[in-house]
Every structure is written in C-alpha cells, then in structure tokens.
C-alpha positions as CSV (number, residue, x, y, z in Angstrom):
1,M,4.0,4.8,-14.7
2,K,0.8,6.7,-13.8
3,V,1.3,10.0,-12.0
4,L,-0.8,13.0,-11.0
5,T,0.6,16.4,-11.8
6,V,1.0,18.7,-8.8
7,G,2.1,21.8,-10.8
8,M,2.3,22.8,-14.4
9,V,4.5,20.3,-16.2
10,K,5.9,20.5,-19.7
11,L,6.3,17.2,-21.6
12,G,7.2,17.0,-25.2
13,G,6.5,20.7,-25.8
14,Q,3.0,20.4,-24.3
15,Y,2.0,22.0,-21.0
16,I,0.0,19.8,-18.7
17,P,-2.1,21.5,-16.0
18,P,-2.0,20.6,-12.3
19,G,-4.4,17.8,-11.4
20,S,-3.9,15.8,-14.6
21,L,-3.5,12.1,-14.4
22,I,-0.9,11.0,-17.0
23,E,1.0,7.9,-17.9
24,I,4.7,8.5,-18.7
25,E,8.0,6.5,-19.0
26,D,9.4,5.4,-15.6
27,V,12.6,7.5,-16.0
28,E,10.7,10.7,-16.7
29,A,8.3,9.9,-13.8
30,R,11.2,9.4,-11.4
31,R,12.7,12.8,-12.5
32,L,9.4,14.6,-12.0
33,L,8.9,12.8,-8.6
34,L,12.3,14.0,-7.6
35,L,11.3,17.6,-8.5
36,K,8.0,17.1,-6.7
37,A,6.2,18.2,-9.9
38,V,4.1,15.0,-9.8
39,R,2.9,12.4,-7.3
40,L,2.2,8.7,-7.7
41,E,-1.4,7.9,-8.7
42,A,-3.5,7.0,-5.7
43,A,-5.3,3.6,-5.6
44,G,-8.8,3.9,-7.1
45,S,-7.9,7.0,-9.2
46,P,-9.5,7.3,-12.6
47,S,-7.8,6.0,-15.7
48,P,-5.0,8.2,-17.1
49,V,-6.1,10.9,-19.6
50,T,-4.3,12.4,-22.4
51,P,-4.1,16.0,-21.4
52,K,-4.5,18.8,-23.9
53,A,-2.2,21.8,-24.0
54,P,-3.8,24.8,-22.3
55,E,-4.8,27.6,-24.5
56,A,-3.4,30.2,-22.1
57,P,-0.2,32.0,-22.9
58,E,3.1,30.4,-22.3
59,A,3.2,29.0,-18.8
60,P,6.5,28.8,-16.9
61,E,8.5,25.7,-17.4
62,A,9.0,23.2,-14.6
63,P,12.6,23.3,-13.3
64,E,14.9,20.9,-15.0
65,A,16.5,18.1,-13.1
66,P,20.2,18.5,-12.7
67,E,22.1,16.6,-15.4
68,D,25.5,15.1,-15.0
69,E,26.3,15.1,-18.8
70,G,28.1,18.4,-18.4
71,M,30.2,17.2,-15.5
72,T,33.9,16.6,-15.8
73,E,35.4,13.4,-14.5
74,D,36.7,15.3,-11.5
75,E,33.3,16.8,-10.8
76,R,31.6,13.4,-11.1
77,A,34.2,11.8,-8.8
78,E,33.7,14.6,-6.3
79,A,29.9,14.2,-6.4
80,V,30.2,10.4,-5.9
81,A,32.6,11.0,-3.0
82,E,30.2,13.4,-1.4
83,L,27.3,11.0,-1.7
84,K,29.3,8.2,-0.2
85,Q,29.7,10.2,3.0
86,V,26.1,9.4,3.8
87,K,25.6,6.2,5.7
88,G,24.1,3.5,3.5
89,I,25.5,4.9,0.2
90,N,28.2,2.9,-1.5
91,R,29.8,3.6,-4.9
92,P,27.2,1.8,-7.0
93,I,24.3,3.5,-5.2
94,A,26.1,6.9,-5.4
95,E,26.6,6.5,-9.2
96,A,23.0,5.4,-9.7
97,L,21.8,8.4,-7.7
98,L,24.0,10.7,-9.8
99,E,22.5,9.2,-13.0
100,M,19.0,10.1,-11.6
101,G,20.0,13.7,-11.0
102,V,20.9,13.5,-7.3
103,A,24.3,15.2,-7.4
104,G,25.0,15.7,-3.7
105,V,23.9,15.7,-0.1
106,A,21.9,18.9,-0.7
107,D,19.8,17.0,-3.3
108,L,19.3,14.1,-0.9
109,K,18.1,16.5,1.8
110,A,15.4,17.8,-0.5
111,L,14.0,14.3,-0.8
112,D,11.6,12.4,1.4
113,K,11.7,8.6,1.8
114,E,9.0,8.0,-0.8
115,S,10.7,10.2,-3.4
116,L,14.0,8.4,-2.8
117,M,12.4,5.0,-3.1
118,A,10.6,6.2,-6.3
119,L,13.9,6.5,-8.0
120,N,14.1,2.7,-8.0
121,V,17.9,2.6,-7.2
122,K,19.0,-1.0,-6.6
123,G,19.9,-1.4,-3.0
124,I,17.5,1.3,-1.7
125,G,14.5,-0.2,-0.1
126,E,12.2,1.3,2.6
127,A,14.6,0.7,5.5
128,M,17.7,1.9,3.6
129,A,15.8,5.0,2.3
130,E,14.9,5.9,5.9
131,K,18.6,5.4,7.0
132,I,19.9,7.6,4.1
133,I,17.3,10.4,4.6
134,A,18.1,10.4,8.4
135,D,21.8,10.6,7.9
136,A,21.7,13.1,5.1
137,S,19.5,15.4,7.2
138,A,22.3,15.6,9.8
139,F,24.7,17.2,7.2
140,E,25.1,20.9,7.2
141,I,25.3,22.3,3.7
142,E,27.5,25.3,3.0
143,E,26.1,27.6,0.3
C-alpha cells in the first residue's frame, strides 16, 4: 500500500521523515493509519520513493500500536465485550478490530470513518463505519 508519512516514522530500524511517499505492507500501513502517522497516497501523487535514514541524531519513535499478544484470555474477552457494546459491532468484527490494535471504545473514538475503513475489517464498509463511529462517539470513557 502506498502511503505518505505525516510525522517521523520508524520502519525496520530506519527513520522516515514527514512527507515521504512509501510503499509498505498492508498490515503495517493499517497500523500506521490507525496511529495517524501516515495518510493514504492522493491520486496523482508521484511514485513511491525509498527514503533514506536522516543523518540527524536519533529522532523520537512513533508510538506503538496497542498489541493484544500480552492480553490474558479474560482481558481479551473483556475487550471484545466492550467493543460489542457499540452498535454494528458483532463478535467477529470485535475480534478483528482487536487484532488490528483497537482494544476498546476509547480506541474507536480516536478513529475517523476513513481510518476505520482503512483497517479493512470484513463487515465494515462506509455506511457501517459511519454507524460505528457515531455510536462510539456517544460513549463516555472513564479514565
């Protein structure tokens, strides 16, 4: 997938400066879209380039997407149950969202329709993404 970096991104030990057009695996692109570190390439953009690591001192790393590998079965079940409270999210969609790093309603509230659709979760098209985002925005998150 071709994406344009919005901020400094670290891929494979290499820092990529903002404004770089890169081509990366779909899964990695979806993760970076979720973090809003990249945006989809606009139509008519130049061909992707292979960015070079900047020679500046170590730049700060982009935040990591939440991973569920460290979740216990109970935590995973709780996250799925929380996601299922949002209208339009069933168990398969909740589990797929969890796999993509969306671990709760707070994560959903941080997404816009395009970011949610960019995750390519089966069952989430444009209309469903609008419904999910609208319902998630009504939830109050306790910190």
